[in-house]
N, C-alpha and C positions, 0 to 999 in steps of 0.2 A: 338830799340828792342834788348834785350839781349837774345841771344839764348844760352842755356846751352848745352855745348857739351856733348853728351852722348856716351858712349861706345856701340858698337854693342854687342848684346847678343851672347855669344858663347855657343853652345851646344856640349855635348860630355862628356867623362870621363877624369878625371885627372889621372896622373901616379899613384897616391896614391890609387885611386879607383880601378884601374886594379890590383895593387899589393895586395890589401886586398881581392879581389875576387879570385885571384890565390892562395893566402894563404888558403882561406876557402876551395877551391877545393882540395888542397893538403892534408889538414887535413882530409877531408871526405874520400879521396882515401886511406890514411894511415889507417883509422879506418875500412874501408870496405874491404881492401885487404885480410886479413886473412880469412874472411868469404867467399869471392869469390874464393880464392884458395882452401879452404876446400871443398866448393861446387863442384868445377870443378874436384877435385880429386875423390870425392865420386861418381860423375856422370860417370867418366871414368870407375871406378870399377863396377858400376851397369850395364853399357853398356856391359862390358865383361861378367859379370855373366848372363845377359839376353841372350846373344849370346850363351853361353855354354848351358844354360837350354833349349833354343830353339833347338839347335842341338841335344841334348839328346832326346828331345820329337820327333823331326823329325826322328831320328834313330829308336826309338820305333815304331812309326807309319809305317815306312818303313818295319820293320820286320813283322808286322802284315799284311800289304798289300801284301808283296811279299811272305809271308808264309815261311820265312827263318830266320836263326839266323844272326843277325847283331852285329858286335863287334866294340867297341870303344877302342882305345889304347891311353893312356896318356903318355906323355914324360915330366917329370919335367925338365930335363936337357935342352931340346930343347924348352920348354915352349909352347908345342903344343899338339893337339890331332888329331887322324886320324881315318878314317872309312875304314879299308882295304876292297878292292873289291868294294867300292862305288865311283861313280863319283860325282864330285862337282855339286850341283844343278844348278849353274850358268854357269859353264864351263864344259860341258859334257865330254870332252876328258881328263880332269884332275882328278887324284885321289883326294878324299875329305880329305884335310888336313888344319887345322886351326892353325896358329901361333898367339898366343894372342898378342904379341908385335907389330904385323903388323897393326892391326886396333885399338888397345888400347895400345899405347906405355907406357911402365912402369908397366903394369899389368903382374903379374907372377902367375904361378901355384905354390902354396906354399906347398900343400900336397894333396895326393890322398889315400883314404882308401881301394880302390878295390885291391884285390890280383893280383899280377903281373901287376898292373897298367892297368887292362882290365875290361871292363864291356861288357857283351853280353846280347842282348835282344832275348828272345825266339820268335818263330812265334806267340805265344799267347800274346806277349807284356810284358812278365814278365822278370825282370832282373835276371842275374845269381847270383847276390848278392846285398844286400843293401849296401849303402856307401855314401861317400861324397867327394867333391872336394873343396878345400879351395883356394881361389884366394886372392892375396894381391896387394896393391898399396901403397907404403910408409907404414904408420902405419895403413892404412885402411884394413879391411878384409871383405870378403863375402863368404858364404858357399852355394854350390849347392848340394842338397841332393836327393838321389834316395831311395825311401822306398821299402819294399818287394813287394808291389802291383804294382810297376812301376811308381808311381807318382813322378814327378820331381818338386822340390820346391827350391825357392831362399830365403835365409834367409835375415834378415835385415843387413845392413852394420854396422860394429862396428870398433872401433880402438883398438890397442893393450892394451891401458890403461883400457878399459872397457872389458866386457865379452859379448859374444853372448847370447841373451836372449832366443833363441828358443830351444836349446838342449845342452847336454854335448857332446863335440867332441868325435868321434869314434877314435880308434887307427889308425894312418895314417902313410904312408911313407912320410917322410919329405924331401923336396927338398933343394937344395943349397941356 
């Protein structure tokens, strides 16, 4: 009886199989990276814009509820805005001041159209003036607008290469 010697079957991947798979993953990552980076940048800017819009709405509502004038002061140099005389809603003993770079690193206040960098809400919820705040992150831009009726709106995000579709920019004080 002649028995043919057979090799045991080996399961697994060869070195070449692993290298081809790694090459495919690297190619996919290289193709996807610009889109993911762009998406992350855009989301960081949207988050900062939403925060600013929410804070402006909060200050308007507070003016109406307390029946007093509430002021918002913007500082382009310090990349912040404050609510003088108002306590932080989360830390009651602390004055309400928001530094954009703290919760959204890299986001800057690019321009503010309010005279003297101030917006005041009357006890009726009306702004002292209409205007807008322009935020930037790299080449991305977003605009927070306050209209004469006191409505706070957030524009679409755009890049420097394109233009904002919602309106023509108002004259603004441009920051560094």
